[in-house]
N, C-alpha and C positions, 0 to 999 in steps of 0.2 A: 709463718708462725703467727700466734694469736696476739702478741703485744707485750705482756709483762713476763719477766723471767726471774726465777729464783737464782740467787748467787750465795753460796755458802762457803765460808772460809773461817779458819781459826785466827783469832786476834785477841790480844790481851788488853786492848784499849777501848775506850768509848769516848765519844765527842759530846760536847754540850748539845743538849736537845735530843740525844739518842734515847730510845725506849728499850728497857731491858725486860724480857719476859722469860718465865721458866717453862721449859718443856721437859717433863720427866726428870727434874732436878738439874737440868743443864740450862744455864743462862744464855739467851739468844738476844743479841743486840741488833736493833734495826734503827734506821733513821726515822725521824718523825713523819715524813711523808709516806713511807712504805708501811709503817706500823698498822694502819687500819686494814690493809690487805691480808694480814695474818690473823685478824680477829676470828677466833673460833677454829683456827687450823690446828692440826696435830702433826708433829714431826716425829719420825721414827727412823730407826736404822735397820735395814734388812740385810741378811747374809745368807743367801741361798745359792744354789747352783746357777740359776738364771740371772741373778742380780745381786750386787752388793753395793750398798750406799744408803744415803738418806732418802726418805720418801716424805712427801708433804701432802697431807689430805686436807684440802682447803674447800670448805663449803661455799666460800665466796666466789670461787672460780666458776664462771658460767660456762666456759668452754675451754678446751685446750687443743693444741695442734697435734698432728699425728705423731710427731717425734716425742711429744711429752715434755718438751723443754720450756714451753711458754704457755700462758693462760690469759684469759680476759675476764 
């Protein structure tokens, strides 16, 4: 795998130093160190026959692994 990995989960809390960004009206909370990696990214939800779930289009990702789970 390429190194960095997205982890998405639902939570009602945020910690001191967390960064909150809006993606399509939905607040996304990231820790301060991870936040720069999402700069310029778009998050969407797809629901097709082939795939259902969140997709992240990140222009900062130089490469990703074949499984699509991690990026660098």
